[in-house]
C-alpha positions in Angstrom: -3.7 -16.3 -1.6 -6.5 -18.8 -2.3 -9.1 -16.1 -1.6 -7.4 -13.8 -4.0 -7.4 -16.5 -6.7 -11.2 -16.5 -6.5 -11.6 -12.8 -7.1 -11.9 -10.9 -10.4 -9.0 -8.9 -11.9 -8.4 -5.5 -10.3 -11.2 -6.0 -7.8 -9.4 -6.1 -4.5 -7.9 -3.2 -2.5 -4.9 -4.2 -0.4 -4.1 -2.4 2.8 -0.6 -2.7 4.3 1.5 -0.2 6.2 5.0 -1.6 6.4 6.9 -3.5 9.1 6.3 -0.7 11.6 2.8 0.3 10.6 0.3 0.0 13.4 -2.7 2.1 14.3 -4.4 2.6 17.6 -7.8 1.0 18.0 -9.8 4.1 17.3 -8.2 4.5 13.9 -8.6 0.8 13.1 -12.3 1.0 13.8 -12.5 4.0 11.5 -10.8 2.2 8.7 -13.1 -0.8 9.2 -16.2 1.5 8.9 -14.7 3.1 5.8 -14.0 -0.2 4.1 -17.5 -1.6 5.0 -19.2 1.5 3.5 -17.1 1.3 0.4 -18.5 -2.1 -0.5 -15.2 -3.0 -2.1 -13.3 -6.3 -1.7 -10.3 -5.9 0.5 -7.3 -7.6 2.0 -6.0 -5.9 5.1 -2.8 -6.6 7.0 -3.6 -5.4 10.6 -0.8 -5.0 13.1 -1.0 -4.3 16.8 0.9 -1.3 18.3 4.1 -2.2 20.1 3.7 -3.3 23.7 5.5 -1.3 26.4 9.3 -1.7 26.0 8.9 -3.1 22.5 9.9 -1.4 19.2 8.1 -3.5 16.6 4.3 -3.9 16.2 2.8 -7.2 17.2 -0.2 -9.3 16.1 -3.7 -9.6 17.3 -4.9 -13.0 18.3 -8.6 -12.3 18.0 -10.1 -9.6 15.7 -13.4 -9.7 17.6 -11.6 -8.0 20.5 -11.0 -4.8 18.4 -13.6 -4.8 15.6 -17.4 -4.8 16.2 -19.1 -8.1 15.5 -21.3 -6.3 13.0 -18.2 -5.3 10.9 -16.9 -8.8 10.9 -20.3 -10.3 9.9 -21.0 -7.7 7.1 -17.6 -8.1 5.5 -17.0 -11.8 5.9 -17.7 -12.3 2.2 -15.9 -9.3 0.8 -12.8 -8.9 3.0 -10.0 -10.8 4.7 -7.9 -9.7 7.7 -4.4 -11.0 8.4 -1.5 -10.1 10.7 1.0 -10.5 7.9 0.8 -10.7 4.1 3.4 -11.7 1.5 3.4 -8.2 0.0 5.2 -8.8 -3.2 3.1 -11.9 -4.0 -0.1 -9.9 -3.2 0.9 -6.9 -5.3 1.8 -9.3 -8.2 -1.7 -10.9 -8.1 -4.1 -10.1 -10.9 -6.9 -9.5 -8.5 -5.3 -6.5 -6.7 -6.4 -3.2 -8.1 -5.2 -0.7 -5.5 -2.8 -0.4 -2.6 -3.4 1.7 0.5 0.2 2.3 1.6 2.4 4.3 3.9 4.5 5.0 0.8 7.8 3.6 2.1 10.2 3.4 -0.7 10.3 -0.4 -1.0 6.5 -0.5 -1.0 6.3 2.2 -3.6 8.7 0.5 -5.9 7.0 -2.9 -5.5 3.6 -1.4 -6.2 4.7 0.4 -9.3 6.7 -2.6 -10.5 3.5 -4.6 -10.7 1.4 -1.8 -12.0 -0.8 -1.2 -8.9 -1.8 2.4 -8.2 -1.5 3.7 -4.7 -3.8 5.4 -2.2 -1.4 7.4 0.0 -1.3 7.2 3.8 2.3 8.3 4.8 3.5 8.5 8.4 6.8 10.4 8.6 10.1 11.3 7.0 10.6 10.4 3.3 7.2 8.7 3.1 5.6 12.1 2.9 8.0 13.1 0.1 7.3 9.9 -1.8 3.5 10.4 -1.4 3.8 14.0 -2.6 5.6 13.0 -5.7 3.3 10.1 -6.5 0.2 12.3 -6.2 1.3 15.8 -7.3 4.2 15.1 -9.7 3.6 11.7 -11.3 -0.2 11.3 -11.0 0.2 7.7 -9.9 -1.7 7.9 -6.7 -4.9 9.1 -5.0 -4.5 11.2 -1.9 -6.0 9.9 1.3 -3.7 11.8 3.7 -0.9 14.1 2.5 0.1 16.8 4.8 3.6 17.8 3.8 3.9 20.3 6.7 3.7 18.0 9.7 3.9 14.4 10.9 1.0 12.5 9.3 1.1 9.9 12.1 -0.7 12.5 14.3 -3.6 12.8 12.0 -6.9 10.9 12.5 -8.4 9.8 9.2 -12.2 9.7 9.1 -14.2 6.8 7.7 -15.9 8.9 5.1 -12.5 10.0 3.6 -11.4 6.3 3.5 -14.6 5.3 1.8 -14.3 8.2 -0.8 -10.7 7.4 -1.7 -11.2 3.6 -2.0 -14.4 3.9 -4.0 -12.9 6.5 -6.3 -9.8 4.4 -7.0 -11.6 1.2 -7.5 -14.5 2.5 -9.5 -13.0 5.5 -11.4 -9.3 4.9 -11.2 -8.6 3.3 -14.6 -6.4 6.3 -15.5 -4.2 5.7 -12.5 -4.1 2.0 -13.1 -3.0 2.5 -16.7 -0.3 4.9 -15.7 1.0 2.6 -13.0 1.1 -0.3 -15.4 3.0 1.8 -18.0 5.4 2.9 -15.3 6.0 -0.8 -14.3 6.8 -1.7 -17.9 9.4 1.2 -18.1 10.9 0.0 -14.8 11.4 -3.5 -16.2 12.9 -2.2 -19.4 15.7 -0.2 -17.7 16.9 -3.3 -16.0 17.4 -5.3 -19.2 20.7 -5.4 -21.0 21.2 -2.0 -22.6 18.7 -0.3 -20.3 19.7 2.8 -18.3 20.0 1.1 -14.9 21.8 -1.9 -16.4 24.4 0.4 -18.0 24.8 2.7 -15.0 25.3 -0.3 -12.7 27.9 -1.7 -15.1 29.8 1.5 -15.1 29.7 1.7 -11.3 31.3 -1.8 -11.1 33.9 -0.9 -13.7 34.8 2.2 -11.7 34.9 0.4 -8.4 37.1 -2.4 -9.9 39.4 0.3 -11.4 39.8 2.1 -8.2 40.5 -1.2 -6.4 43.2 -2.1 -8.8 
């Protein structure tokens, strides 16, 4: 977080793909190339694919074992790699201007709550639906991958596409950022007393208590 504190507002792209998000090394290297070419500041939570017999991804102990030394040297002043990041705190930070996400529902809500626009990279299931709505229906996200017809986890995303999406959002994405911030303000209002979510939840409790009695 100290590194984020030293950066300008909306200047950092945050990459995080959920508790189960882990790419094979070929894709990791392609992401690295794309980020380097973009020239943008970045914070990237990198997970290791599960070991045989394991379900959850693990953590790399040395990044020089998977990333070229040239990438680590060229990006040492513009990027940070980590195995885990406090996602809510990062998204709430003034320096974060975009979120490359798998579009899981929790991540989507957290990003919009803090007014951070999304670059979509869904894997499977409802993530593709969430990404589709963010891009096509709501105009709150830039498409990186969005194949509604098949499992996106099988797709290999090229460095040039990553560079293009990141540069576009960070350099020309003010409209997305404004819409995301406006959406975040609306989300906060509905939770206040008298807001739609506040009222609906109150009615649910009343109904539940009535049925119980």
